Structures are given as C-alpha cells and as structure tokens.
C-alpha positions as CSV (number, residue, x, y, z in Angstrom):
1,M,37.8,117.5,-150.3
2,G,34.8,116.7,-148.2
3,F,31.4,118.3,-148.3
4,V,29.4,118.5,-145.0
5,V,26.0,120.2,-144.5
6,P,25.7,121.2,-140.9
7,S,22.3,120.7,-139.4
8,R,21.9,124.4,-138.9
9,F,21.5,124.7,-142.7
10,C,18.6,122.3,-143.0
11,G,15.5,122.9,-145.1
12,P,13.2,120.0,-144.2
13,P,14.1,118.7,-140.8
14,E,16.3,115.8,-142.1
15,S,17.9,117.3,-145.1
16,G,19.8,120.4,-146.3
17,N,18.4,123.7,-147.5
18,G,18.6,123.5,-151.3
19,G,19.9,127.0,-151.7
20,W,22.7,126.7,-149.1
21,V,23.7,123.3,-150.4
22,S,23.8,124.6,-154.0
23,G,25.8,127.6,-152.9
24,H,28.3,125.4,-151.1
25,A,28.8,123.4,-154.3
26,A,29.2,126.6,-156.2
27,A,31.7,127.9,-153.7
28,L,33.9,124.9,-154.3
29,L,34.0,125.7,-158.0
30,E,35.1,129.4,-157.3
31,P,33.3,130.8,-160.3
32,G,34.0,134.5,-159.8
33,P,31.5,137.3,-160.1
34,D,31.2,137.1,-163.9
35,K,30.1,133.5,-164.1
36,S,27.0,131.6,-163.1
37,V,26.8,128.1,-161.6
38,T,24.0,125.6,-162.2
39,V,23.3,123.0,-159.5
40,R,21.0,120.1,-159.9
41,L,19.9,118.4,-156.7
42,R,19.6,114.7,-157.2
43,T,18.3,113.6,-153.8
44,P,17.6,115.4,-150.4
45,P,21.1,116.3,-149.1
46,P,21.9,114.5,-145.7
47,L,23.0,116.5,-142.7
48,D,26.2,116.3,-140.7
49,R,27.6,113.6,-142.9
50,D,30.9,113.7,-144.9
51,L,29.9,113.6,-148.6
52,Q,32.3,112.8,-151.4
53,V,33.2,115.4,-154.0
54,V,34.7,114.6,-157.5
55,H,35.8,117.4,-159.7
56,G,35.6,117.1,-163.5
57,E,34.2,118.7,-166.6
58,N,30.7,118.8,-168.1
59,G,30.5,119.9,-171.7
60,G,33.9,121.4,-171.5
61,R,33.0,123.4,-168.4
62,R,34.4,122.9,-164.8
63,S,32.0,120.8,-162.8
64,L,31.8,118.6,-159.7
65,E,29.7,115.8,-158.4
66,V,28.6,115.4,-154.8
67,A,27.6,111.9,-153.5
68,D,26.7,110.1,-150.3
69,G,28.4,106.8,-151.0
70,E,26.5,105.3,-154.0
71,H,23.8,107.9,-153.8
72,P,24.3,111.0,-156.1
73,V,23.4,114.2,-154.2
74,A,24.2,117.1,-156.5
75,Q,25.9,118.1,-159.7
76,A,27.3,121.6,-160.2
77,T,28.6,123.2,-163.4
78,V,30.1,126.6,-164.1
79,G,28.3,128.6,-166.9
80,A,28.1,131.9,-168.6
81,A,26.9,135.1,-167.0
82,L,23.2,135.5,-166.5
83,A,21.5,138.2,-168.5
84,P,19.9,140.8,-166.2
85,T,16.6,140.8,-168.2
86,G,13.1,140.3,-167.0
87,I,14.0,141.3,-163.5
88,P,11.3,143.4,-161.7
89,A,12.4,146.7,-160.3
90,P,13.2,146.4,-156.6
91,V,10.7,147.8,-154.1
92,S,12.0,149.8,-151.1
93,F,13.1,148.0,-147.9
94,A,10.0,149.4,-146.2
95,A,7.7,148.1,-148.9
96,A,9.4,144.7,-148.7
97,T,8.8,144.7,-145.0
98,T,5.2,145.5,-145.5
99,A,4.9,142.7,-148.1
100,G,6.3,140.3,-145.5
101,E,3.4,141.0,-143.2
102,G,1.4,138.9,-145.7
103,Y,3.9,136.1,-145.8
104,E,1.9,132.9,-146.3
105,G,4.3,130.9,-144.3
106,L,3.1,132.6,-141.1
107,A,-0.3,130.8,-141.5
108,A,1.1,127.4,-142.7
109,H,4.6,126.4,-143.6
110,P,5.5,123.0,-145.1
111,F,9.1,123.2,-143.6
112,P,9.2,125.5,-140.5
113,T,12.7,124.4,-139.8
114,C,14.0,125.9,-143.1
115,F,17.2,127.9,-142.7
116,S,16.1,130.5,-145.3
117,C,12.4,131.1,-144.6
118,G,11.4,128.9,-141.7
119,T,9.1,130.3,-139.1
120,G,10.4,128.0,-136.4
121,R,14.0,129.4,-136.5
122,E,15.3,131.9,-134.0
123,R,16.6,135.2,-135.3
124,G,20.3,135.1,-135.8
125,D,20.1,131.3,-136.4
126,G,18.0,131.2,-139.6
127,L,17.5,134.0,-142.1
128,R,13.8,134.2,-141.3
129,L,13.0,135.7,-144.7
130,Q,9.3,136.5,-145.1
131,P,8.6,136.8,-148.8
132,G,5.2,138.3,-149.5
133,R,3.3,139.4,-152.5
134,V,3.9,143.0,-153.6
135,A,0.8,145.0,-154.0
136,G,0.3,145.8,-157.7
137,G,3.5,143.8,-158.5
138,D,2.0,141.5,-161.1
139,G,2.7,138.4,-159.1
140,A,6.1,139.6,-157.8
141,Y,7.1,138.8,-154.2
142,A,9.6,140.7,-152.0
143,A,11.5,139.9,-148.8
144,A,13.4,142.4,-146.6
145,W,16.9,141.2,-145.5
146,L,19.5,142.5,-143.1
147,P,22.5,140.2,-143.6
148,A,24.3,139.1,-140.4
149,A,28.1,139.1,-139.9
150,D,28.4,135.5,-141.0
151,V,27.0,136.1,-144.5
152,T,28.7,134.0,-147.2
153,L,28.2,132.9,-150.8
154,E,26.1,130.0,-149.4
155,T,24.0,132.4,-147.4
156,V,23.3,134.5,-150.5
157,W,22.2,131.3,-152.5
158,A,19.9,130.4,-149.6
159,A,18.4,133.9,-149.7
160,L,17.8,133.6,-153.4
161,D,16.3,130.1,-153.0
162,C,13.0,130.1,-151.0
163,P,11.5,133.4,-152.1
164,G,11.2,131.9,-155.6
165,G,9.3,128.9,-154.1
166,W,6.8,131.1,-152.5
167,A,6.3,133.2,-155.6
168,S,5.7,129.9,-157.5
169,G,2.9,128.8,-155.1
170,I,4.6,126.7,-152.5
171,A,1.8,127.7,-150.1
172,G,-0.7,125.7,-152.2
173,R,1.5,122.8,-153.2
174,P,4.6,121.9,-151.1
175,M,7.7,121.9,-153.3
176,V,11.5,121.5,-153.1
177,L,14.3,122.9,-155.1
178,G,15.3,120.8,-158.2
179,T,17.7,122.9,-160.1
180,M,19.2,126.4,-159.4
181,T,21.4,128.6,-161.5
182,A,22.8,131.7,-159.8
183,Q,25.4,134.4,-160.2
184,V,26.7,136.4,-157.3
185,A,28.4,139.6,-158.3
186,S,29.0,140.8,-154.8
187,L,28.2,139.8,-151.2
188,P,25.7,142.0,-149.4
189,A,26.9,144.5,-146.8
190,V,26.5,143.2,-143.2
191,G,23.7,144.9,-141.3
192,E,22.5,147.0,-144.3
193,E,19.1,147.0,-145.9
194,H,18.6,144.6,-148.8
195,V,15.6,143.3,-150.7
196,V,15.1,140.0,-152.4
197,M,12.7,140.1,-155.3
198,A,11.0,136.9,-156.6
199,W,8.6,136.2,-159.4
200,P,7.1,133.1,-161.1
201,R,8.3,132.2,-164.6
202,G,5.7,129.5,-165.5
203,G,5.5,125.7,-165.1
204,E,5.9,122.5,-166.9
205,G,4.7,118.9,-166.6
206,R,1.3,117.2,-166.6
207,K,0.8,115.3,-163.4
208,A,0.0,117.3,-160.3
209,D,2.4,115.3,-158.1
210,T,5.4,115.7,-160.4
211,R,4.8,119.1,-161.9
212,K,7.7,121.5,-162.1
213,F,7.5,125.3,-161.6
214,V,10.1,127.9,-162.6
215,S,11.0,131.1,-160.7
216,G,13.4,134.0,-160.8
217,T,15.0,135.8,-157.9
218,A,17.3,138.8,-157.5
219,L,19.1,140.4,-154.6
220,F,19.4,144.2,-154.4
221,S,21.1,146.7,-152.2
222,S,18.5,149.1,-150.9
223,A,21.1,151.9,-150.4
224,D,21.8,152.3,-154.1
225,G,19.6,149.8,-156.0
226,R,22.5,147.7,-157.2
227,L,21.8,144.2,-158.4
228,L,24.1,142.0,-156.3
229,A,22.9,138.5,-157.3
230,Q,20.3,136.8,-159.4
231,A,19.0,133.2,-159.9
232,E,16.7,131.0,-161.8
233,A,15.2,127.9,-160.3
234,T,13.0,124.9,-161.0
235,W,10.8,123.6,-158.2
236,I,9.3,120.1,-157.9
237,A,6.0,119.4,-156.1
238,I,6.4,116.8,-153.4
239,N,4.9,115.1,-150.4
240,P,6.6,116.9,-147.5
241,S,6.6,113.8,-145.3
242,A,8.6,111.9,-147.9
243,V,11.6,114.3,-148.1
244,R,14.4,112.3,-146.6
245,P,18.0,111.6,-147.7
246,A,18.4,108.4,-149.8
247,G,21.2,107.1,-147.6
248,G,19.1,107.1,-144.4
249,S,20.2,108.6,-141.1
250,A,23.8,109.4,-140.2
C-alpha cells in the first residue's frame, strides 16, 4: 500500500504537516477508539510522492514503517490507551475564540503555509487554528474549531498537533514535531463548536539548537464537554530554512 502526502497537507512549504502525516500513518494501523498510536517522524515528509509502507511488529505490537526510497520517514506503533490525567478543563468556545485573538502566529509565523495553524491558508483549505494563551490558565492555550465536512482521523491529528507547539514556545524558537502519541475516541461533529486545549509539559536537552520540548493537547466537544481525543508530543527546535525532505524534490 502506498502513502502519499498531498501538497494541501503541508506544514513547512516543502514537507508534510507532522500531525496530518502521523494521523495518516495511524489510520493505516486502524487502532480503534480504545488504543493509542505513537508516531516518530524521522525526516521531513515529502509532498506528492508515493512513499513505501512496510507493516510489521515493534515489541509485539502492530507497527509500520514509511520510507522514501532509502530514507526513513516515519515509524508508527499501536499502544495502550492514554490515561486522561493532567488535562486542563476545557474553556468555552467563546473563551477559546477570545484566546485566539492573541495568537502569536498573527504577528510572526515560522511556517505560514501550515495546514493546521498557518496564517497564509484560506478558510476551507487549511484549519486556520489560532491557539492563544488562556487568561489565568497557568500556561494553557486554547483554539476554537468548527470542523468542516471533510474531517478525518488525519484532520484530528493535525488539530491536536500545532496547538501543542505554540504552548511549548514555538513563537520564540521555531520547532517541528518529532514524536506524537494520540488516541482518538470519536471524530468531531461537522460544523459544531469544539475546543482544542494545549499545555506545555516541560523540556529536555542541553543545546539550544537541539533542545526538545514536550506538550499535551486535547480535543473537546463544546456542546457537552466530552473528551474526543488527546495527544502527547515532543518538539524539536530547528532552523526553519533547513526543513526539507531528505530525498530532494519530487
């Protein structure tokens, strides 16, 4: 089975949005609502190119490898359910909209083409999430989201992706997704109000140019406060101009 990242789902201009790509890998594993999937991105995923997929096992769990010829792109492994602990209570859709008015990406964005949070995307094309700091939220961010008719598992992973980066300080140090573990219990209802909460979970590493940061994200239905999906992610500080697929242009 092939694996193609359409250019619509880019993050940086020349590579795939980490959340969408990770979600596509997860979808191929068909984990079900009671399992998580961990995806490790090995190199920026190329766009509009047929990548190779090999299914197997990792520690006795179903897994797959995605490669661009000799270049490894991603590894995904099915895991246990994520514990719903440490997740901030969701704010209202109105409060998330207000928080979005302070979205740091409106002033400066390292990747304005990003499918999830890019300011250069048209409405209906990208998600155009605007995660902003919640007043009195102890570092938590919130983004308001009205899912479109084409919402998929991949879209939900993309929505869980970038808000965690902004909560981890991407405005001050450009970063890309390194590893993401997510569990999607239910897809969001089309056209209804939802909120993505995001919060920093610390960092690791010593050198400023390779330091890693950890975030948590969660998707809630505003209608009844249900937790629909959650994720944990590790972010890697990078030079934005250097983010290109290892295999070159298609």
